[in-house]
C-alpha positions in Angstrom: -20.9 -18.6 -15.3 -18.8 -15.8 -14.0 -15.4 -15.2 -15.7 -12.4 -16.5 -13.9 -10.0 -13.8 -15.3 -11.1 -10.3 -14.7 -9.8 -6.7 -14.9 -11.9 -3.9 -13.3 -14.7 -6.4 -12.7 -15.0 -7.6 -16.3 -13.8 -10.6 -18.3 -10.3 -9.9 -19.6 -10.9 -12.1 -22.7 -14.0 -10.2 -23.7 -12.0 -6.9 -23.3 -9.1 -8.0 -25.3 -10.8 -9.8 -28.3 -12.1 -6.5 -29.7 -8.6 -5.3 -30.8 -7.5 -8.3 -32.8 -10.8 -8.8 -34.4 -10.9 -5.1 -35.5 -7.3 -5.2 -36.7 -7.7 -8.3 -38.7 -11.0 -7.2 -40.3 -9.4 -3.8 -40.9 -6.4 -5.5 -42.6 -8.7 -7.2 -45.1 -10.4 -3.8 -45.7 -7.0 -2.4 -46.6 -6.3 -5.4 -48.8 -9.5 -4.6 -50.7 -8.4 -1.0 -51.0 -5.0 -2.3 -52.3 -6.8 -4.5 -54.9 -9.0 -1.5 -55.9 -6.2 1.0 -56.4 -2.9 -0.8 -56.3 -1.5 1.4 -53.6 1.4 -0.2 -51.8 0.7 2.0 -48.8 -2.7 0.2 -48.4 -1.0 -3.2 -48.5 1.7 -2.1 -46.1 -1.0 -0.9 -43.6 -2.8 -4.2 -44.0 0.5 -6.1 -43.2 1.1 -4.1 -40.0 -2.6 -4.5 -39.0 -2.2 -8.3 -39.4 0.9 -8.3 -37.2 -0.9 -6.2 -34.5 -4.0 -8.5 -34.8 -1.9 -11.6 -34.3 -0.2 -10.1 -31.2 -3.6 -9.1 -29.9 -5.1 -12.5 -30.5 -2.2 -14.2 -28.7 -2.7 -11.9 -25.8 -6.5 -12.6 -25.6 -6.2 -16.4 -26.0 -4.9 -17.4 -22.5 -7.7 -15.6 -20.8 -10.3 -17.4 -22.9 -8.5 -20.6 -22.1 -8.8 -19.8 -18.3 -12.5 -19.2 -18.7 -13.0 -22.3 -20.8 -11.3 -24.5 -18.2 -13.9 -23.4 -15.7 -16.9 -24.6 -17.8 -18.3 -27.8 -16.4 -17.5 -31.0 -18.4 -20.5 -32.1 -20.4 -22.0 -28.6 -20.8 -22.9 -27.5 -24.3 -20.8 -24.4 -23.6 -17.7 -26.6 -23.3 -18.0 -27.9 -26.8 -19.0 -24.5 -28.2 -16.0 -22.9 -26.3 -13.6 -25.5 -27.7 -14.9 -24.9 -31.2 -14.5 -21.2 -30.7 -11.0 -21.5 -29.5 -9.8 -23.9 -32.2 -11.5 -21.8 -34.9 -9.6 -18.7 -33.7 -6.3 -20.7 -33.6 -6.9 -21.4 -37.2 -7.7 -17.8 -37.9 -4.4 -16.7 -36.3 -2.5 -19.3 -38.3 -4.1 -18.1 -41.6 -3.2 -14.5 -40.8 0.3 -15.6 -39.7 0.7 -17.4 -43.1 -0.5 -14.2 -44.8 2.1 -12.1 -42.8 4.9 -14.6 -43.6 4.1 -14.5 -47.3 4.2 -10.7 -47.2 7.3 -10.4 -45.1 9.8 -9.5 -47.8 7.5 -7.2 -49.7 4.4 -6.1 -47.7 3.6 -3.4 -50.3 2.9 -6.0 -53.0 1.2 -9.1 -51.4 0.8 -12.1 -53.6 -2.5 -13.8 -54.3 -1.8 -16.6 -51.7 -1.2 -14.0 -48.9 -4.5 -12.2 -49.8 -6.4 -15.5 -50.0 -5.1 -16.5 -46.5 -6.3 -13.2 -45.1 -9.7 -13.4 -46.8 -10.2 -17.0 -45.5 -9.0 -15.9 -42.1 -11.5 -13.1 -41.8 -14.4 -15.3 -43.0 -13.4 -17.9 -40.3 -13.0 -15.0 -37.8 -16.7 -14.1 -38.3 -17.7 -17.6 -37.4 -15.3 -17.7 -34.4 -16.7 -14.3 -33.3 -20.3 -15.6 -33.6 -19.4 -18.6 -31.5 -18.0 -16.2 -28.9 -21.2 -14.3 -29.0 -23.1 -17.5 -28.5 -21.0 -18.3 -25.4 -21.7 -14.9 -23.8 -25.1 -13.9 -25.0 -26.8 -17.3 -25.2 -24.9 -19.5 -22.7 -24.0 -16.7 -20.2 -20.3 -17.6 -20.1 -18.3 -14.7 -18.6 -21.5 -13.2 -17.2 -21.9 -12.5 -13.5 -24.1 -15.0 -11.7 -27.4 -13.4 -11.0 -26.8 -10.4 -13.4 -29.9 -8.5 -14.5 -30.8 -5.2 -16.1 -30.5 -3.3 -12.8 -27.3 -4.8 -11.3 -25.0 -2.5 -9.3 -21.7 -1.3 -10.9 -19.1 -4.0 -11.2 -16.6 -1.9 -9.2 -19.0 -1.4 -6.3 -18.1 -4.8 -4.7 -21.7 -5.7 -4.4 -23.0 -8.9 -6.0 -24.7 -8.7 -9.4 -28.0 -10.1 -8.1 -28.6 -7.1 -5.9 -30.5 -4.1 -7.0 -28.7 -0.9 -8.0 -28.9 1.9 -5.4 -30.6 4.1 -8.1 -33.5 1.6 -8.5 -34.5 1.5 -4.8 
């Protein structure tokens, strides 16, 4: 199923999800560094990465919603997509809780703030896997007729055609 929301010929959702996932995983890495050496700088970086990750997740979500609405009712992908979306809403809520708990002192996060982030990143891995299942296994957000020799997405030619280089 081809994506319904595109930029430069590709799914906007797939383009945008990379930033929040990277920021939120990176935040947890900085939290681990904080736990290892007690550096308030590491914890402060984690806080701001969480804030950026939440903003990025909120930017990516509507485009995933648009693509999900186009999946036919009764398709396995509809259920997987709903689970993916709801999982990532919970991820954002866990990280929002972590940011809220850190707000007055981001350089010294409490155990509850760290626990929310760690739980969020574990759940984000599951949500990301579900997204991979949608794209790689169920072909959601993939051009109809796409193959290993499709023409460039900016060419205006359908994906089922052969690339000019292959003829």
